[in-house]
C-alpha positions as CSV (number, residue, x, y, z in Angstrom):
1,M,42.1,-8.7,2.1
2,D,41.2,-12.0,0.3
3,W,39.4,-13.3,3.4
4,V,37.4,-10.0,3.8
5,G,36.6,-9.9,0.1
6,G,35.5,-13.5,0.0
7,T,33.3,-13.1,3.0
8,A,31.7,-10.0,1.5
9,L,31.1,-11.8,-1.8
10,C,29.6,-14.8,-0.1
11,A,27.2,-12.6,1.9
12,Y,26.4,-10.7,-1.2
13,F,25.3,-13.9,-3.0
14,V,23.3,-15.1,0.0
15,V,21.4,-11.8,0.1
16,L,20.8,-12.0,-3.6
17,A,19.4,-15.5,-3.3
18,F,16.9,-14.5,-0.7
19,L,16.0,-11.4,-2.6
20,S,15.4,-13.5,-5.7
21,L,12.9,-15.6,-3.8
22,F,10.7,-12.5,-3.4
23,G,11.1,-11.8,-7.1
24,L,10.1,-15.4,-7.9
25,H,7.1,-14.9,-5.7
26,R,5.9,-12.1,-7.9
27,L,6.2,-14.4,-10.9
28,I,4.1,-16.9,-9.0
29,M,1.4,-14.2,-8.4
30,V,1.2,-13.6,-12.2
31,F,1.0,-17.3,-12.8
32,L,-1.8,-17.8,-10.3
33,Y,-3.7,-14.8,-11.6
34,Y,-3.9,-16.3,-15.1
35,R,-4.1,-19.9,-14.0
36,H,-7.3,-19.2,-12.1
37,R,-8.8,-16.7,-14.4
38,K,-12.1,-18.6,-14.5
39,N,-12.7,-17.6,-10.9
40,S,-12.4,-13.9,-11.6
41,R,-16.2,-13.1,-11.5
42,P,-18.0,-14.7,-8.6
43,A,-21.7,-15.2,-9.1
44,A,-23.8,-13.0,-6.8
45,T,-27.5,-13.7,-6.1
46,A,-29.3,-10.4,-5.7
47,F,-31.0,-9.8,-2.3
48,A,-34.8,-9.8,-2.5
49,E,-34.7,-6.8,-0.2
50,L,-31.6,-4.7,0.2
51,P,-30.0,-4.8,3.7
52,R,-29.3,-1.8,5.8
53,V,-25.7,-0.4,5.3
54,T,-23.8,2.0,7.5
55,V,-21.0,3.9,5.7
56,Q,-18.2,5.0,8.1
57,L,-15.9,7.9,7.2
58,P,-12.9,8.0,9.6
59,T,-11.3,11.5,9.3
60,F,-8.5,13.4,11.0
61,T,-7.4,16.9,9.9
62,E,-8.9,16.6,6.4
63,M,-10.0,20.2,5.8
64,Y,-9.3,20.0,2.0
65,V,-11.1,16.8,1.2
66,V,-13.8,16.2,3.8
67,E,-16.5,18.0,2.0
68,R,-16.1,16.2,-1.3
69,L,-15.9,12.9,0.6
70,I,-19.2,13.5,2.3
71,D,-20.8,14.8,-0.9
72,A,-19.7,11.6,-2.8
73,V,-20.9,9.2,-0.1
74,C,-24.3,11.0,0.3
75,A,-24.7,10.6,-3.5
76,L,-24.4,6.8,-3.4
77,D,-27.2,5.1,-5.2
78,Y,-28.9,3.2,-2.3
79,P,-32.3,3.3,-0.7
80,R,-32.4,6.1,1.8
81,D,-34.4,4.2,4.3
82,R,-31.6,1.5,4.4
83,F,-28.6,3.8,4.3
84,E,-26.7,5.5,7.2
85,V,-23.6,7.6,7.2
86,Q,-21.2,8.2,10.1
87,V,-18.5,10.9,9.9
88,L,-16.1,9.7,12.5
89,D,-14.0,12.8,13.1
90,D,-11.0,13.0,15.4
91,S,-9.8,16.3,14.0
92,T,-8.4,19.1,16.1
93,D,-8.5,21.9,13.5
94,E,-10.9,23.6,11.0
95,T,-12.0,20.2,9.8
96,T,-14.5,19.9,12.7
97,G,-16.5,22.9,11.6
98,I,-16.4,22.1,7.9
99,A,-17.5,18.5,8.4
100,A,-20.2,19.4,11.0
101,H,-21.6,22.0,8.6
102,K,-21.7,19.7,5.6
103,V,-23.3,16.9,7.7
104,E,-26.1,19.2,8.8
105,A,-26.7,20.3,5.2
106,W,-27.2,16.7,4.1
107,R,-29.4,15.9,7.1
108,E,-31.7,18.7,6.0
109,R,-31.9,17.0,2.6
110,G,-33.1,13.8,4.2
111,V,-29.9,11.7,4.5
112,D,-29.5,9.7,7.7
113,I,-26.0,11.1,8.5
114,H,-24.3,11.7,11.9
115,Y,-21.3,13.7,12.9
116,I,-19.4,11.8,15.7
117,H,-16.4,13.6,17.2
118,R,-14.0,12.2,19.7
119,D,-11.9,14.3,22.0
120,N,-9.0,11.8,21.9
121,R,-7.4,9.6,19.3
122,E,-7.4,6.5,21.3
123,G,-6.8,3.6,19.0
124,Y,-6.4,6.0,16.1
125,K,-8.4,4.9,13.0
126,A,-9.2,1.5,14.5
127,G,-10.5,3.2,17.6
128,A,-12.7,5.5,15.6
129,L,-14.2,2.7,13.6
130,A,-14.9,0.6,16.8
131,H,-16.4,3.7,18.5
132,G,-18.7,4.2,15.5
133,L,-19.9,0.6,15.6
134,T,-21.4,1.1,19.0
135,T,-24.1,3.2,17.5
136,A,-24.2,2.0,13.9
137,R,-27.5,0.4,12.8
138,G,-26.3,-1.3,9.6
139,E,-26.0,-5.0,9.1
140,F,-23.1,-4.2,6.7
141,V,-20.5,-1.6,7.1
142,A,-18.7,0.3,4.3
143,V,-15.5,2.3,5.0
144,F,-14.0,5.1,3.0
145,D,-11.0,7.2,3.8
146,A,-11.0,10.9,3.3
147,D,-9.1,10.9,0.0
148,F,-11.7,8.6,-1.7
149,L,-14.6,9.5,-4.0
150,P,-16.7,6.3,-4.4
151,N,-18.7,6.0,-7.6
152,P,-22.5,6.2,-7.1
153,D,-23.0,2.5,-7.9
154,L,-20.3,1.1,-5.7
155,L,-22.6,-0.1,-2.8
156,L,-25.1,-1.8,-5.1
157,R,-22.3,-3.6,-7.0
158,C,-20.8,-4.9,-3.8
159,V,-23.6,-5.6,-1.4
160,H,-25.2,-8.5,-3.3
161,H,-22.2,-10.7,-2.8
162,F,-23.2,-10.9,0.8
163,S,-26.3,-12.9,-0.2
164,D,-23.8,-15.8,0.4
165,P,-23.8,-16.0,4.2
166,G,-20.2,-17.1,4.3
167,V,-18.9,-13.9,2.7
168,G,-17.4,-11.5,5.3
169,M,-15.9,-8.7,3.2
170,V,-16.0,-7.3,-0.3
171,Q,-13.1,-5.2,-1.6
172,A,-13.3,-2.8,-4.5
173,R,-10.2,-1.8,-6.6
174,W,-8.6,1.6,-6.0
175,E,-8.2,3.9,-9.0
176,H,-6.2,7.2,-8.8
177,L,-7.6,10.7,-9.3
178,N,-4.2,12.3,-9.7
179,R,-2.3,9.5,-11.5
180,D,-0.8,11.9,-14.1
181,Y,0.0,14.7,-11.7
182,S,3.7,14.0,-11.6
183,L,6.3,11.2,-12.1
184,L,5.9,10.4,-8.4
185,T,2.1,9.9,-8.6
186,R,2.4,7.9,-11.8
187,V,4.9,5.5,-10.1
188,Q,2.7,5.2,-7.0
189,S,-0.3,4.4,-9.2
190,I,1.6,1.6,-11.0
191,L,2.8,0.2,-7.6
192,L,-0.8,0.2,-6.3
193,D,-2.2,-1.3,-9.5
194,G,0.3,-4.2,-9.1
195,H,-1.1,-4.8,-5.6
196,F,-4.7,-4.6,-6.5
197,V,-4.6,-6.4,-9.8
198,M,-2.0,-9.1,-9.5
199,E,-1.8,-9.7,-5.8
200,H,-5.4,-9.3,-4.9
201,G,-6.5,-11.0,-8.1
202,A,-4.2,-13.9,-7.8
203,R,-4.9,-14.5,-4.1
204,F,-8.7,-14.2,-4.5
205,R,-8.9,-16.3,-7.7
206,S,-6.7,-19.1,-6.2
207,G,-8.6,-19.3,-2.9
208,R,-5.7,-17.8,-0.8
209,F,-6.1,-15.1,1.9
210,F,-6.1,-11.5,0.8
211,N,-6.8,-8.3,2.8
212,F,-9.2,-5.5,3.2
213,N,-7.2,-2.3,2.3
214,G,-8.7,0.0,5.0
215,T,-11.1,1.7,2.6
216,A,-13.3,1.2,-0.5
217,G,-14.7,-2.1,0.9
218,V,-17.8,-3.4,2.7
219,W,-17.8,-5.7,5.8
220,R,-20.5,-7.9,7.2
221,R,-20.8,-6.5,10.7
222,T,-20.9,-10.0,12.2
223,A,-17.6,-10.9,10.6
224,I,-16.0,-7.9,12.4
225,E,-17.5,-8.8,15.7
226,T,-16.8,-12.6,15.6
227,S,-13.2,-12.0,14.6
228,G,-12.3,-9.8,17.6
229,G,-13.2,-6.4,16.3
230,W,-11.0,-3.5,15.3
231,Q,-7.7,-3.7,17.2
232,H,-4.9,-1.1,17.3
233,D,-1.8,-3.0,18.4
234,T,-0.5,-2.8,14.8
235,L,-0.3,0.1,12.4
236,T,-2.3,-1.9,9.8
237,E,-5.6,-2.6,11.6
238,D,-7.2,-3.5,8.3
239,L,-4.6,-6.3,7.5
240,D,-4.8,-7.6,11.0
241,L,-8.6,-7.9,11.1
242,S,-8.6,-9.4,7.6
243,Y,-6.4,-12.3,8.6
244,R,-8.3,-12.9,11.9
245,A,-11.6,-13.0,10.0
246,Q,-10.3,-15.4,7.4
247,L,-8.9,-17.6,10.1
248,K,-12.4,-17.7,11.6
249,G,-13.6,-19.1,8.3
250,W,-15.1,-15.9,6.7
251,R,-14.5,-15.7,2.9
252,F,-13.6,-12.5,1.1
253,V,-14.6,-11.4,-2.4
254,Y,-12.5,-9.1,-4.6
255,V,-14.4,-7.2,-7.3
256,Q,-11.7,-5.9,-9.6
257,E,-14.2,-4.3,-12.0
258,V,-15.6,-2.1,-9.3
259,E,-13.4,1.0,-9.0
260,S,-13.1,3.6,-6.2
261,P,-11.1,6.7,-7.2
262,S,-8.6,8.1,-4.6
263,E,-5.8,10.6,-4.3
264,V,-2.2,9.4,-3.9
265,P,0.4,11.6,-2.1
266,V,2.1,14.3,-4.1
267,E,5.0,14.8,-1.6
268,M,7.9,12.4,-1.3
269,S,7.9,12.8,2.4
270,A,4.2,11.9,2.7
271,F,4.7,9.0,0.4
272,K,7.6,7.6,2.4
273,S,5.6,8.1,5.7
274,Q,2.7,6.1,4.2
275,Q,5.0,3.4,3.0
276,F,6.7,3.3,6.4
277,R,3.4,2.8,8.1
278,W,2.3,0.0,5.8
279,A,5.7,-1.7,6.0
280,K,5.9,-1.6,9.8
281,G,2.2,-2.6,10.2
282,S,2.6,-5.7,8.0
283,I,5.6,-7.0,9.9
284,Q,3.7,-6.3,13.2
285,T,0.7,-8.2,11.9
286,G,3.0,-11.1,10.8
287,L,4.6,-11.3,14.2
288,K,1.1,-11.3,15.8
289,L,-0.6,-13.8,13.5
290,L,1.8,-16.0,11.7
291,P,2.0,-18.5,14.7
292,A,-1.8,-18.8,14.6
293,I,-1.8,-19.1,10.8
294,W,0.7,-22.0,10.9
295,R,-1.2,-23.8,13.8
296,S,-4.5,-23.5,11.9
297,A,-6.0,-26.1,9.6
298,I,-5.9,-24.0,6.4
299,P,-4.2,-25.5,3.4
300,L,-0.4,-25.5,3.3
301,T,-0.4,-23.4,0.1
302,T,-2.4,-20.7,1.9
303,K,0.0,-20.7,4.9
304,I,3.0,-20.3,2.6
305,E,1.3,-17.4,0.7
306,A,0.3,-15.7,3.9
307,T,3.9,-15.9,5.1
308,F,5.2,-14.3,1.9
309,H,2.4,-11.7,2.1
310,L,3.1,-10.7,5.7
311,T,6.9,-10.8,5.4
312,N,7.2,-9.2,2.0
313,N,8.6,-6.0,3.4
314,F,11.7,-7.9,4.5
315,A,12.7,-7.4,0.8
316,Y,13.5,-3.8,1.7
317,L,15.9,-4.9,4.4
318,L,17.5,-7.4,2.0
319,M,17.8,-4.6,-0.6
320,L,19.6,-2.4,1.9
321,C,22.0,-5.2,2.9
322,L,22.6,-5.8,-0.8
323,S,23.4,-2.2,-1.2
324,L,25.9,-2.1,1.6
325,L,27.6,-5.2,0.3
326,M,27.8,-4.1,-3.3
327,V,31.0,-2.1,-3.3
328,P,33.1,-4.8,-1.4
329,A,31.6,-7.4,-3.7
330,I,32.6,-5.5,-6.8
331,A,36.1,-4.9,-5.5
332,A,36.5,-8.6,-4.7
333,R,35.3,-9.7,-8.1
334,G,37.5,-7.0,-9.7
335,Q,40.5,-8.8,-8.1
336,G,39.5,-12.0,-9.7
337,M,37.1,-13.7,-7.2
338,F,34.2,-15.3,-9.0
339,R,34.8,-12.8,-11.8
340,D,33.3,-15.0,-14.5
341,L,30.0,-15.8,-12.8
342,Y,28.0,-13.8,-15.4
343,L,25.3,-16.5,-15.4
344,V,24.6,-15.5,-11.7
345,D,24.4,-11.9,-12.7
346,A,21.9,-12.8,-15.5
347,L,19.8,-15.0,-13.2
348,V,19.6,-12.3,-10.5
349,F,18.7,-9.7,-13.1
350,V,15.8,-11.9,-14.2
351,L,14.5,-12.8,-10.8
352,A,15.1,-9.5,-9.0
353,T,14.5,-7.1,-11.8
354,L,12.6,-8.5,-14.8
355,S,10.2,-10.3,-12.4
356,V,9.2,-6.8,-11.2
357,L,8.7,-5.6,-14.8
358,I,6.6,-8.7,-15.7
359,F,4.5,-8.3,-12.6
360,Y,3.6,-4.6,-13.2
361,V,3.3,-4.9,-17.0
362,A,0.8,-7.7,-16.5
363,A,-1.2,-5.5,-14.1
364,Q,-1.3,-2.6,-16.5
365,R,-2.4,-4.8,-19.4
366,E,-5.4,-6.0,-17.4
367,I,-6.8,-2.5,-16.5
368,A,-5.4,0.1,-18.9
369,Q,-6.1,0.6,-22.6
370,N,-3.0,2.8,-22.9
371,W,-0.8,0.4,-20.9
372,G,2.0,0.6,-23.4
373,A,2.4,4.4,-22.8
374,R,2.9,3.7,-19.1
375,L,5.9,1.5,-19.8
376,R,8.2,4.5,-19.8
377,C,7.7,4.9,-16.1
378,F,8.7,1.3,-15.3
379,P,12.5,2.0,-14.8
380,M,11.5,4.5,-12.1
381,V,9.2,2.0,-10.5
382,M,12.2,-0.2,-9.7
383,C,14.4,2.8,-8.8
384,I,11.9,4.2,-6.3
385,G,11.4,0.8,-4.8
386,I,15.2,0.8,-4.1
387,G,15.1,4.4,-2.9
388,L,12.5,3.4,-0.3
389,S,14.7,0.7,1.2
390,V,16.3,2.9,3.9
391,S,13.0,4.2,5.3
392,N,11.2,0.9,5.0
393,S,14.1,-1.1,6.5
394,R,13.8,1.2,9.5
395,A,10.1,0.3,9.6
396,V,10.9,-3.4,9.6
397,I,13.6,-3.2,12.3
398,E,11.3,-1.1,14.5
399,A,8.6,-3.7,14.2
400,L,11.0,-6.5,15.0
401,L,12.2,-4.6,18.1
402,G,8.7,-4.0,19.2
403,K,9.0,-0.2,19.1
404,Q,5.6,1.4,19.2
405,T,4.9,4.6,17.1
406,S,1.8,6.6,16.6
407,F,-0.4,6.4,13.5
408,E,0.6,9.2,11.2
409,R,-2.0,10.2,8.7
410,T,-1.0,10.9,5.1
411,P,-1.6,14.6,4.1
412,K,-4.4,15.1,1.5
413,Y,-4.7,18.3,-0.5
414,A,-7.5,17.6,-3.1
415,V,-4.8,17.7,-5.8
416,A,-6.0,16.1,-8.9
417,G,-5.0,18.1,-12.0
418,R,-1.7,19.7,-12.8
419,A,-3.2,23.1,-12.2
420,D,-3.8,22.2,-8.5
421,S,-1.1,23.0,-6.0
422,W,-0.1,21.6,-2.6
423,K,2.7,24.1,-1.9
424,T,0.8,26.6,0.2
425,K,-1.5,24.2,2.0
426,K,-1.4,22.9,5.6
427,Y,-0.4,19.4,6.7
428,A,3.0,19.5,5.2
429,G,4.9,16.2,5.3
430,K,7.6,16.1,8.0
431,R,11.2,17.1,7.3
432,D,12.9,13.9,6.5
433,L,16.3,13.3,8.1
434,I,16.6,10.0,6.4
435,A,16.9,11.8,3.1
436,Y,20.5,12.7,4.1
437,V,21.2,8.9,4.4
438,E,19.6,8.3,1.0
439,L,21.7,11.1,-0.5
440,A,24.9,9.6,0.9
441,L,24.0,6.2,-0.4
442,G,23.1,7.6,-3.8
443,L,26.6,9.1,-4.1
444,Y,28.1,5.9,-2.8
445,Y,26.5,3.7,-5.4
446,L,27.3,6.2,-8.1
447,G,30.9,5.5,-7.2
448,A,30.1,1.7,-7.2
449,F,28.7,2.0,-10.8
450,F,31.9,3.7,-12.0
451,L,34.0,1.1,-10.2
452,A,32.1,-1.7,-12.0
453,M,32.8,0.1,-15.3
454,A,36.5,0.3,-14.4
455,Y,36.5,-3.5,-13.8
456,K,34.6,-4.0,-17.1
457,M,31.7,-5.8,-15.3
458,W,29.3,-5.0,-18.1
459,A,26.7,-7.5,-17.2
460,S,26.2,-6.0,-13.8
461,L,25.8,-2.4,-15.0
462,P,22.0,-2.3,-15.7
463,F,21.3,-3.7,-12.3
464,L,23.8,-1.4,-10.5
465,L,22.5,1.8,-12.2
466,L,19.1,1.3,-10.4
467,F,20.7,2.0,-7.0
468,P,22.2,5.5,-7.4
469,T,19.2,6.6,-9.5
470,G,16.7,5.4,-6.9
471,F,18.5,6.8,-3.8
472,L,19.3,10.2,-5.5
473,Y,15.8,10.6,-6.8
474,V,14.1,9.9,-3.5
475,S,16.5,12.1,-1.5
476,L,16.7,15.1,-3.9
477,L,13.0,15.2,-4.4
478,S,12.5,15.3,-0.6
479,F,14.9,18.2,-0.3
480,F,13.5,20.1,-3.3
481,Q,9.9,19.8,-2.2
482,V,10.7,21.0,1.4
483,R,12.6,23.9,0.0
484,T,9.8,24.8,-2.4
485,R,7.3,24.8,0.4
486,D,9.5,26.9,2.6
487,A,9.9,29.4,-0.2
488,Q,6.2,29.7,-0.7
489,A,5.6,30.1,3.0
490,N,8.1,33.0,3.2
491,A,6.9,34.7,0.0
């Protein structure tokens, strides 16, 4: 028993050490963001004559949001003789008729807009974008997903950065139409704010690589073509192309002050599916490009940051391993092994927990006037991150094993205010069998929490409580939403 307990405890501390590295990386992002604050607003010389821009709208089964997307894009403030819109629709449902009708209505109003429908989904979104480029006439290409509503001035505020011939892409910041719809949407918005403010901001300001996020950005067409074009061998074609372009020497610009409102998922199953795709795609991109990154002549600091960026989702796998080791480690310490290492508990709590709080609080302070009011959601930000560890660990493992899966779109319902409902609409998120594993883990860690109380390991309790809360919330909300939808369907 001593040998087993000692082994479990050693493994527990090793996993904690690696997990703390990712926490330390978040603190470094905050440091870089403020250390290079003077680089936050790049100077942009205005074009003497505005260039031609093609706006691409890749869609697939988007019947609830495609009309508002087309309306918003056609209302962009840009000279009509230098503005082209492509609706790249791979839909197989009512979306085709809705989109085609809306395109025709805007054509009659003088907008150069084209409806392009493919009979297959070869290459998924990457394939649709590449197909559109074969007929696009723009020197620059803006991309908006179906759940976005770009503000009218977005193009004009982004395009002038391309007066510098070395700039290959300009990314705007996502804002969230339905941020206050539910606790889940509030947490997602905070998570995305951290990425767009602290990560993008720190990487851009300090001269490191950052990525196009698949939407709400503008590309120089030449940058796409000279970097190998859109490829679909990963689930994150945007991240893949971003790194290939920057390795070719193209520079990216991030304009934090330019917002593009979007809709975040309202269903837990849809949120998990989206996170799964992003996690798996980032590991696939890392496996594909990290060798080339380390062979390149870019600075060492950029190589290290790129490695953390592309492998960041390993933190979910570490979190799951930590979870599985937690009860044996508690039992071993309860029997006297390393029982008094409270300094270790405190250090881990700072690096693995408080680092997350500092990271997201800093992001909210930068963009939200009422950032203090959002602090009450922060415990759930950490809990939901833990709750996602099963699904996202599976994504990491599948990527490492080379298992290929299809690109699954995230359902969009045009849900913004609390009066809007998703319960009777099509495109339901899939039934989630992993929720049963999450439920079992939630109950397991609830037992671990009480075991730690029995051993009077008070310093560990705040950290331990995050685990049952996260797993139980993620699993029970998945079950509840499926049951609610089924009840509505049978009513």
